[in-house]
C-alpha positions, 0 to 999 in steps of 0.5 A: 538477479533471477526472476525465479521465486522458488525461494518464495522471497515474498513470504517474509520480505520487507517491501518499501512503497515508493510514491514516485511523485513524492519520493525523490526529484531527479530533475529539479522540477518539483515532482518526484520521478523515476530517476529520483528513485534510481538515485536513492536505490543505494539508500533503500539498499542500506535501509535493508528492504527486499523489494520496492513497490512503485505506485503508478507512474504511467501516463495519466492526467493525475486526477487521482494521483496516477490511479487514473491511467491513460496508457498502461504501457508507458511512463508519464513524461512527468515521471520520466521514460521507459528507458528510465524505468529500465535503468531503475529496474536494472540497478535495483536488481544489481542491488538485490532489490526486487520491483513490484509495480501497481496495476489498476484494472478496475477503471481507466482514465477518461483520457484512455483511448478506449474511453474516448472511443466510447464517448464517440459511440465506438466500443462503448461496451468495454465500459459500463454504460446504461440508460438510467443510473442506479443508486450506487455512490462514488467512494469519493462522494456523490453519485457513481454515475455521470451522464454523457451528451447522448443521454447515457450514463457511465459508472465510476466507483471513484472520480468521474475521470475514472470510468469502470471497465466492463469485465464481461467484455473479452477485450478487457481480459485480453488487454490486461493479460497483455499489460501484465506481460509487457511489464513482466518482460521488462523484468518486474517481480510482481504486481500490487493490484489496486481495488482487487475486489472491484472489477466484477459487479452483480448481475443487473447492477441492483440498487443498494437501497436506503442505508441512512448513511453514506453508502461507501468509504475508501476502506470498507468491508461492507457487503455491496453489489460492486465489491467482492463478487465471486466472478473476480476470482476467474480473473485471477485464475487467468492471471496466475499462469502468466505470473508463474511463467515469469516467476512473479508474485501479486498482492491484492488490495482487497477490502472484504467482509470476512477472513473467509472471503479474503482467503479466497483471493490467495492460493496456488491458482490465484494470488500470492498475498492480500494486504492485511489492513486490520493491523493498520487500523488497530488501536494502540492497545495491547488487546487490540493488537493481539486480536488482530494478530491472532485473527490475521495468522488464522486467516493466513493458515486457511490458505497456507500463505503468510500474512502481510503487515502494514502501518501506513500507506498512501491512502491512510494518515501516517501512523505517527499522527494516528497513534499520537506521537513518534514513541508509539509509532516506533513501538508499533513498528518494532512490533510489526517487524517482529511478526511472521510474514511480510512487512510493507513500509511506506515512503518516508515512514523511516524518518518518523514523518507525521501527517501534514494536516494544515495544507492550504485547501487550494493545494490539495489534489485528492479528488475526494476533498471537494466532495467530502472534505476528506483528503489523503494529501497529508500523507503524500507530502514529499520526503525531506532528504535535506533542507533545500533538496526540493525546488518548489515541491508539488506539495509544501513540506512543513518547517518542522521537518527540517530537524528530521531530514534524512541527511541529519538522521544519517549519522545519528545513532538514535535517529528513527532512520537508524532505528529502522535500519537496525530493526530490519537487519535484526528482523532476520533473526526471528524464527518460528511461530508465535507463542503468547506469554502471560503478561499484565493488562495493557502489555503484549508479549510473545516468543518466537524461537529464542527471542521475546517481544514485549510491547507496553501500552499501559500507563505504568512501567513493567519489569523485563528480563533478558538481553535487550537486542533493541528497543523503540525507546530508552529501557532499563530493567523496566519497559516504559509505557508506549515502548516495545523491546526485543529480548534474548534470554540471558 
């Protein structure tokens, strides 16, 4: 496989997010690893994905699931070695699967050598220290400042083990350009940028002021002096020539206040894509979906880039649970995979996994749990490949998943796994822009080329006409509630 992106593969790609710790265990120690990913590449190829996005596998104390990086250019021993990574990427490319890796530029681990030096008074200005804290709060709850023994305070928008870099320092700029090149030289095809809107803070670090409620949550579009500052775009203008040199792409995790603000992250001199989270948080309702789809397509048109669609990820409860059941989740998935742009799938959603809400408190590792009671652990439970496939997994799998293991779904034509495989394969046949069709309340329908899509979120069956290409559940000449269908004209 070549790393050239002359064909802009990412514009309509299906990308599968691999959460390495929970994907597949290659050495039997209860923690997923890179060899486990390698072993499942044929599975991912059969699923039909164009690329995988690897959540962090770097050297880390795992205080925040690996988003606390201690060494940006090595693999944590729990996940394997650089040789394992090279093996994985080589095999992925042989299977025509591209590889995107996470990069975490807003903060490091407190175990990073730079921060250890900073605590000793060396190079402290690579991070954000001050004599007195302001009123900023951590996304994980509590203050965003921690005091060190000499009396100064350092900023951490996330956990105290994740000190924020000072992007006003030239060393930080130079360091991350080197990190990009390190992974690009190993053959990666792109980057997912964590907290892409967070690196630059407002001059003077002004107080937010009393709000009468919690200042910040993980996924927020509030206007705050530590998010979406104009200076962040200078960083991406520095990075884009490096990406272009290697023919690589980048997608931003950016929570911002308006479509116009989001559009600024995308373009010929900045990034290629930004995640469209509005679709993920839409209600299971035809009107809600249509509003989000129209808004998202309009945003994309502003910059001439395709939008992205996502229903689940490592930070949000699985959509089977959010929507209240597998039928609605499959219907929403069929809608998503019919839309123009790229689709991002999450680690195990193709098996119809639900959120695990009853994990024992003592096993939960999300750093927000102790401070806010909120936990993302339930969407990070390991994937059930087969009964007994994991030995002492780092989070326990519920017994109900024994009925939906990957091996049991493999040869069942009605399984959710084979539903995803069929939908991804047939997705290639959609062409052109969306043309909305007039339908009853509670129903969403549009045409793309010679195909029509109908989603029924109402309480009653609705009539359909045409040849059924596939459906999210049983259909006749009517479409039941909580069901979607792809149709071709007779």
